[in-house]
N, C-alpha and C positions, 0 to 999 in steps of 0.2 A: 348817816345821821340826818334827821329832819330838824329844821330850825323854824320856830315861829317868832315873829317880831312885830313891833309897831313903831310908829314915828311920833315924837312929841312935837310941840308947836315950833320948835327950832329945827325940825327935821333931823334930829339926831337919832341914829338907829339904836334901839334898845332891845336886847335879847330878853325874852320873857320865858322861853322854854326850849329845851333841847331834848330830843328823843333819839335813841339808837334804833337801828333796824329791828332788833329783838323786841323793843318796846312797842313798835308800831304794828308788827305783824303777830297776830295770835293764831297758832297752828292747831288744827284738829287732825292728828295723824291717823292714817288709814287703819293701822293695827289697834288703835284705841277705840274704834267704833264698836257699837253693839253688833252682835252677830246672832242670827237665827238660821238654823238648818232644819227645814221641814221635809227633807227628802226631795219633794218636787220643787221646792223653793229654797235657794241659798241667798240670804239677804243680809246686807250690811247697813247699819243705821248711823248716820252722822249725828242725829238728835234723838231724844227719847221717842220711842215708838212701840206700841203694843205692850208687851211684857218687859221691854227694856226701858229702865228708868235711870236717867242720868241728870240729876238736878242742875249740874253745871253746864249741861248741854241740852237745853230744852228748846232751842231755836236761836235765830239771829235776826233781830228786828222782826219784820213780817214773814221771814223765811222760817217755816215750821218743820218741814220734813225733807230730808234728802236720803232716799233709800237706793242702794245699788242692788238690783234684783237680777238673779240668774234663775230662769224658769226652765225646768226639764222638759224635754219633748212631750207634748200632750198635756202638760200641766197648766195651771192657771188659777186666777181668782174668780170664783163663781159670783153670781149677781149679788151685789151688796150696796147699801145706801151711803150717800155723802150729803152734807148740808153746809152751806156758808163756808166754802173753801175753794180756792183756785188751785187746780191740780193739773200738772202736766207731766207727760212721759216723753223721754228722749231715748229713742231706740239706738243701741250701739251695735248689736249683732242679732241676727235672726229676724223673726216677724212677730209683731204684736197685733193680735186680733182684738178689736174693741167693739162692744155693743152696749147701747144704753137705752134708757126709757124715753129719750127724745127721738128715737128712731135711727140713730146713727149706727152704721155697721161698716167697719173699715179695717184694712190691714195696713200697718205701717212698717216701713223698711228702715234700715240704718240711716241715720242723719235726719229722719223725719220726726216731727213733734205733734202731739195732740194736746190741746189745752181745753180743759173742761171746767166751766164755772158752775159749781154745784148749786149755788144760790139757795132758794127755798127748799130744794130737795131733788135728788136724782138717784137712780140706781144704774149700775153698769157692771160689766164683767170684762176681764182681760185674760186672754189665753195665748198660749204658744200653739199655733195650729200645726206645727211640724211634728212628724213622727220620728225624726232623726236628729234634728239640730236644736241646740239650746237657744233660748231667748235671753238676751242681756240688755237691760235698760235701766235708766234712772227714773225713779218716781219722785216727784217734787211737789210739795204742798206750800202754798203761800196764803196767808190770811188776807181776805179782801178788805177794802177800806170801809165797808159797812155790810151789815147783814141784810137779807131780804131781797136780793137781786133775783130776777128771772133767770132760770138756768140757761146756759149757753155752751156751745161746743164749736171749736175751730181746729184746723190743722195747719201746720207750717212745713215747708220743705225748701231746700236751697233753690234759689233762682237759677235757671239754666245759665251755665257759664260762670257761675260764682260759687261753685261748690266748695272751693278751697280758699275763699276770702279769709284773711287773717283775723278780722274782728267783725262779726256780723250780728246786728240786732235781730233776735229771734222772737222775743216777747217784750212788748213795751206798753206803757199806759196809754199812748196815743195811736198805736198801730202804725207808726212811721216805717218807711222803707219796706212795706209789705210784711211787717212782723205781725205775729198774733197779738191781739189786744187783751190786756189783763185788767181786772178791776182793782188795781192797787198802784201806788206810785213806785213802780219797780221797772227797771230795765234789765233784761237778761241778754247777754251776748254769747254767741258761740265763738270760742277762740280756737283757731287752727294755725299752727306755726310750723314752718319748715325748720330744719336744723340751723341754728345760729340766727334765726329771725326773731324780731321782737316787736312789741307794740306798747303803747302807753295808754293809761286810762286816767282821766282827770276826775277826782272825787271832790264834790262840792261840800260846803259847810252843811252840817246836820245830816249827812248821809253816811251809809256804811257800805263797804265792799266785801263780798264773799267770793272767793275763787275756789271752785271745785274741780280738781284735776282728774281727768279721765285717763289720759295717757301722758306720762311724764318721762323723765324729770323736767321741771321747769323752775325758773327763778322768778319769784315775786319780790320786787324791791330788795334784791340781794339775798333773799331767803330761799333755800332750795326746797322744793316740794316734789313728791313722787306720786305715782298713780294712786288714786284713792284718797289722797290728802285733801283737806280743806283748809282755808286760811282767811282771816278777816282783818280789815283795817277800818278804823273809824275816825281818822284825822284827815282833814282836807289836804289835798296835794296831788301831784302827778306821779303815777306809779308805773314802773316798767315791768312788763311780763316778757320773759326771754327764754327761748329754747336753747338747749345745749347742743349735743350732737345727734339728737333724735327728734322726730316730729312730735309735736305736742297737740293735744286736744283737751279743752277745758270749757267749763261754763263760768261766766263772770256775772255776778249779781250786783247791781247798784240799787240800794234800797234806802228809802227815807226812814 
């Protein structure tokens, strides 16, 4: 249970609201997501995307898209345009080959991230270059703080010796700690926990937390989440994220 309070002039403690864990945490279960199977692409949508329309799940604050994509060997997204969106891909398995109209041509491996600021307009393609192994990655879109930016591209990978740090900033508004810099007031952390390990995250006034579980189960403020689940919190406080008997991997978004 979370308690919010204030003090009067005589410094007497007055309770003004009490919320249970179930009221604090809003869960988006993996099995309730949208699903599209195109043969070469098996995709799960946390929010409305393409032909999948879910008015109650059209995004969370500036977070617009979380797609879990599994691309068959040799498959991929041919060249297509984007505009005024911050787009990043987090590779889980296999290899992601990226090409774009800014001249970037790269192959990303598990644990690596590419962040593309579409700005005034960009075209790009994403493919699985392997003839034998699937590609598994998360594709995430965040609405920028304004339109009309010059397009940009950057990549992120773990610092040598810190691959398994429990809470690592990977994308931030100010690019701190060698994170990729995004054009929005958003911090994205990679969470990697060993069995029975935990971390806390302090959520400030006016902000929202979204946790996207890659490998679970994991406890968020006492609520159990499994692989593929997402969950949000929008009340200021310090929240514990805790692994049970298995390693955990997740992405944590702190959004204005």
